[in-house]
N, C-alpha and C positions, 0 to 999 in steps of 0.2 A: 639869786634864788632866795625866797623868803623862808619863813618858819612854817613847818608842817604840823598837822595835829598829832601825828605819831611818827617816830623814827625808830626803826630797829637797827641798832648800831653794832657794827663789828662782826657780823655773822658771815658765814659762807653761803652766799646766795646761789642756789641751784635751781634752774628753771630749764628743763629739757626742751620745752617749746621754743625757747629763744637760743638754745645752745649755750646757756649762761652757767658758769661755775667759777665764781670769784669772790674774794672777800671784799665786801662793799656794804654801804648802808642802804636801807630800803625805807622810803617815806610813804606815808599814807595821808590822804586828805579826805575827810568824810568817809565814804564807803568804798573808795577806789585807790588803787596803787597810783601814786603821784610822781615818784621819781626813784631812780636807782643811781647811786653815785657816792663819792667820798665826802665826808665831813658835812653831812646834811644836818640841818637844825630842826628840832621839833619841840613842841610844848610838852609832850610825853616821850621820854626816852626809854626804850626797852633794850636791855642788854642781850646781845646775840653772840657774845664772844664764846668761842668753843662750840658753837651750835651751827647746824644747818638751818637756813631760812628757805622754806619751800612753799609752793602753792599748796593749800590745804588739801587733804585727801578727800576724794569723792567716792562715797560708798553707794554703788548702784543697787545694793541688795540688803536692806535693813528693815526688819519688822519691829525694831525697838523704837517706835515712834512716840516716845513719852519724854518728859523732862529728865527722869532718871536714866533712861536709855541713852539720850543725847549726851548727858554728862559723862557716862562711861566712854562713849565713843570720842568725846573731845580729848580725853587723856590718851586716846589711841591715835591722835593726829587728824581726826575726821572733822571737816568743816561743813560738808554737805552730805546728808544721809537720806536715802530715797527708798520708798516702798514701791518697788517696780515688779518683782516676781509675782507676788500674790495680788498686789493692787487692792483697790477698794471701789465700792459703789455705795452711794454717790460720792464722786470726788469733791464736789462742792462742800459737802458736810465735813469731810476730813480737813480740807483747807481752812474752813471757817473755825473748826474746833482748835486747830493748831494756832491759828492767828489769835483767837480770843485768849487761850491759855498761855501763849508765848512759848517759844522754843529756843534753846541755846544755839542750835545749828540750823542751817538751811534745810528745807524739807520739800518733798514733792511725792506725787502718787501717780501710778498708772491706773488705767481702767481694768477692773478685775473681770476676766472671762469667767472664772469660777463663780464669783458672786452673781454675774449675769445669768449663768446657767442655773444656779440655785434658785434665783428668783423665778425664772421662766418655768423650770421643771418641777419645783416644789412649792412655789408661792411665797417663800420667805425672802422678804426684801432686805437688802443690806442697809446698814446705818453709818457707813463710812469708817468702820473699824474692822481691821483684819481679824481681830480676835473673835468677833461675832461670827465671821465666816468659818473659823476653825471649828466652832461648835457643831457645824453642819457636815463636817467632813465625812463622817461615817454613814451618812444617809445615802443609801443606794439610789434614791430617787433622782439625784442630780448626776450620778455617774453613768447612767444608761445612754444609749444612742438616742439622739434627738430626731424628731421628724423634721421634714423640710420647713414646715411652718414654724416650728419651735426654733430652728436655726435662724430663721429670718428675724424672730423676735430677739434672740440673743445678740445677733449682729446689730440690730437696731439700737439696743441698749448701749452696746460698746460705741457705736457711732455717736450717740448723744453725749456720752462721757468724754469722748475726744473733743467734741465741740465745747465742752465745759472746761477744757484745759488739761485733761489727763495727758501724762507723758508717755503715751504709747499704750500697749496692751499687755498685761501680765497673764500668762497662760499656764495654769497648773494642770496640764493634761495628764501628768503622772499620777494625779489623785482621782482621775475619772477614766478608768481603763476602758469603759464601754463607748467612749467617744469615737465617732467615725473619723478616719483619716480625712475624709472629704470636708468635714466641719473645720478641722485644723487648717486645711488649705484655704477655706473661706476666710478664716480669721487673718491668715497671712496676707491674703489679697486685700482685705480691708486696710490692714496696716500699710501695705505698699501704696494703695490709692491715697491714703491719708498722709503718707510720707512720715511715718513714725515707726520706731522699732517695736518688736515684740520681745518679751522676756519670758523664756520658756523653762519650766521644770518638766523635762521630757518624760514621756511614758517609759515603761520598762524596756531595757535592752532585751533582745531575744536571747542573749547569753543568760539572763536571769529567768525569763519567762518565754520558753520556746513557742508557746501557743498565743503569744501576744499578737494583736491585730496587725501591728507593724513595729519594726525596731525603732525605738525612740530616737536614736541618733540619726538613722536614715530618714526618719520623718522630718526632722528639723532641717537637715541639709537639703532635702528635696524641696521643702517649702521655700527655702532661700533661692534655690536654682530656678524653680518654676514660676515664682511670683515676683521675684526681685525685691522682696521685703528684706529689711535688716533684721536678722534673727539673732537675738542674743541668747547664748547657751548658758543658763544659770548653773552655778556650782557643778561644773563638769567633773570635779573630783568625786563628789559623793554620789552622783547618779551613774558614774562609770565604774568606780572602784577599780578592781584589778583588770578591767577591760579598757582602761583609759587610753592605751596606745592605739587600739583599733579605732576608738572614737575620734581621737585627735588626728589620725590619718584621714578619716572622712572629712573632717573640718579643713585640713590642708588641701585636700583634693578639690573641694568646691570653691575654696578661696582662690586657688590657682585659676579656676575657670571664671572668676569674676564675681562670685556670689559674696554677699556681705554677711559673714557669720563672725560674731565676737564671742569671746569666752571669758569666764571668771572662775576663780577657785579660792578656797580658804585652807589654812594649814593645820587642820585637825583630822583625826581619824574617826571621830564620832560626829554624827549629825544630830539634829533636833527637829521634831515635828509633832503633830497631833497624834496621840496614841490610837485614834480611830482611823488613821490613814489606811487605805485599802491594802497597801503592800506590807502592813504590819499585822494582818490577820494571822492567827497562829498557824494555819495551814500553809501560809505562803512564806514563812520565815526562812525555810530551807533554801528557797531560791537564791538568797544572798548569803547562804552559809551561816545564818543567825540562829540563835537559841533565845527563848524568852528571857533568860538571865543576862543577855546582852543589852537589855532595855532597862533604863532607869526612869521610873515615874517621878517627874519633878515635884509635884505637890507634896509628896512624902519624902522625896530624895532617897528612895530605896529601890533596889533592883526588883524586877518582876520575878516571881518565884517559879512559875510554870505556865503552861498553856492555859490552864483553867483560870489562873489568876489574871492573865493577860485578857482573856475574854471578858471577865467581870469588869476590869478597868475600862475596856473599850465600850462596854454597854453603859456603864455608870457615868463616864466622863469622856466622851469621844473627842472633845476638843482639848483635853488635858495634855500638856506638853510632856514629852519624854525625850531622853537622850538615848541614841542608838549607837552602840559601839560597832562600827562596820570594820574598821581596820585597827590593827594593833600597832600603835605608834612606836613601840619598843622593838618591833621586828624590822630588820633591814629591808626585807622585800616590800613590806607595806609602806615603810618610810619612802622607798624609791617610787612607789605609786603616787604618793602625795607630791613628791618633788617633780615628777613628770608633768603633772597637771599645772603646777605653779610656774614651772620654767618654760613651758611651751611658748612658742613665739606669740607675743602680744597678749598673753593671758593677763587679765586684770586681777588685782586684789579686791575681793568683795567679801563681806563678813557673814552674810545671812544672819545678822544679829537678831536675837529673839526677844519677845516681850518679857518683862519681869513677871515671875510667878511668886506670889506671896504666901508664906506660911503665917496666917493670921491677917490682921488688918493691913491694908496697903498704905504705904506712906511714900509715894513716889518722889516727893520733893525733899525728903531727908537726905542729908549728906554728912559724912559718908553713908552709903546705903547700908542698912542694918543686915545682919546675918539672915533675917527672915526673907530677904529678897534673893531669889534664885533665877538663874538663866544658864545659858551655855557660855563657857569661857570665851568663845569667839566673839560674843557681844562686846566684851571689854578688851580683848587682846589680839584680834586678827591682824591688824596692821603692824603692831610691834613684833608679834611673833613671826610674821612673814619677813619683816626686815631682818630679824635675827637669823632666820633660817636661810634666807636668800642672799643677804649681804654679809652678815657677820660670819656665817658658817658656809656660805655658798658662793657662787660665781658672779653674782650681779654687782654692778657698781651702784653707788648711792643714786646717781642720776637715773639709771635704768629702773631702779625701784620706784623712784618718784614718778617716772613716766607711766609705770603700770598702776600706781596708786592714785594718780591725779590727772595727768594729761590724757591718757587713753580713756578713762571713764568720762572725763569732761567732754571728749569727742562724741561719745554715745549720747550724753546729755544734750549736746548741741544739736544732734540729729533729732532728738525728741522735741526740742523747743522750736525747731525750724530755723536755726541760725546760730551764731556764736553765743555760747553761754557765758562768756567772760569769766570762766573758771578754769582751773588747771594750768594757769600761767600767772606770772608776776609782771607781765608787760604793763607799761603805763596805760592806765585806763581800765585795767582788769578789776574785777571785784576784789576787795581787800580781804580775802579769805586766806589766811597765812598760818602755817605751823612753824614753830621754832623749836627744834629738838636737838638734844645731845646724842650723837650717834652711838657713843660707847655706853650710854645709859638708857637708850630706848629699848625697853624690855617689857614683855608681857608678864603679869603676875597672876592673872586669873587661872584657876584650875577647875577641874570637875568638882572638887570638894569645896572650893572657895571661889565661886564663879563670878563674883562682882568686885574682885580686887582690881582697881584701875592700873593701867600700864604706867611705867615710869619713863622719865626722859623728856617729856614735853615741857619745855620751860615757859613758852607762851603759845597761845592759840587765839587768833583773832578771826571773828566772823563779821563781815561788812565793816571792818576797821575797828571793831569793839572787842576788847579782851574778854574771852570766856575763861581762859586759864592765864594767869599772870604770875610770873616767878614760881611756877610749879604748883600754884594754889588755885582752886576753883573760885571764880567770881560768882558768888551765890545768886546775886540779883540779875545776872546777865541773861538777856533774852533777845539777842540781836538776830536770831534766825529769820530768814525771809522765805516766802514761798517761791518755788521754782515751778512754773507751769507754762503750758502753751498759750500764746497770745490769742 
């Protein structure tokens, strides 16, 4: 056996897909895993002693699609970060922009049902940026029920985006409460016919909005059962809150009947969204037990004072991001709600990482990120925090955590691309997307007050065989990220 381009030496290699958990060397040649075994020789030797060597984490739900966002996620162990819940239109523009600018991590996009709806119902065409779509969220024009002819045009746009390589369909039905259940079923049927997943932010549960057209959880599982589509349930924690047990029981029921429903969660009691979202209207806050003061407007990093203040912010900056404190992480009952979603069978770790908001001029390529860059701490810390809560303080083994952070989401990605994605495993021939982390030191540091503090404990992180993090330090020039899209 000859000399390889890179060898990670002396680490504990854990690959749930192969049932592998042993101290051994891992070799990389070019962009692929080349060998696993003892005493391998390499031109570049990376020290793995005392560390876990694992397939890089695959984040199915990240809106932080910039160089700065990718860098934060790299220190959280992520090697592939995907914009699937919201999606974009046109996907070709998003892929081209990322390729021209370069990205540290692998990237990909779904077709955005919301952007298609906005285009058809209001005339505003997307530009391949999720942030552009956020600015339209408060417009009631796209939230209404569509006519049959308008539905045809929406479905036609989605079909063309799938043909352009989109990784399924992102469905933000929770932001458009006027949408008919029949339209949602049509979207699911299109996904089933195209053999791609959907990624849904469900509409309100009837527990929150008794007059809702349909219960959001029931709508999703019904679509899975009736159409055969793979329905991915985004952030089941924040859309279910204290009703998560009922929602997960529904998921279990349809899974037993053969439906394909996958779930994800993140380990925080607060969410983040556009302040113009329909469910944040002052008159609707009580549905979730919220008050205006539970909302922090990120551009100023200050809490909303009252209902009048909230109304003014929604009118002036409907796409402005805000943090919404749904659950009290310090209360045992609320902490149990978060654990229930994270520990449910086959729940994947996914961050819902958010774009950076800048106080002053944006400088996305600065590192470390300056204090003027603000986001939700989940952008920087979801995977390390989940590891701490589920492994360090919880019942999961390291191998089971890696399965939920890498292997299971890679399986969803494989369904999206129509075949093996070569991610989520360290098998010979797999993409050389690798995280090397010290279990005792893998910790989140980002807080609501200091949201861009990177996690600690990642010693090395390689994407397509190239180090993005080496010896705990960011490789500033590294842009090895590659597009993931349907052929």
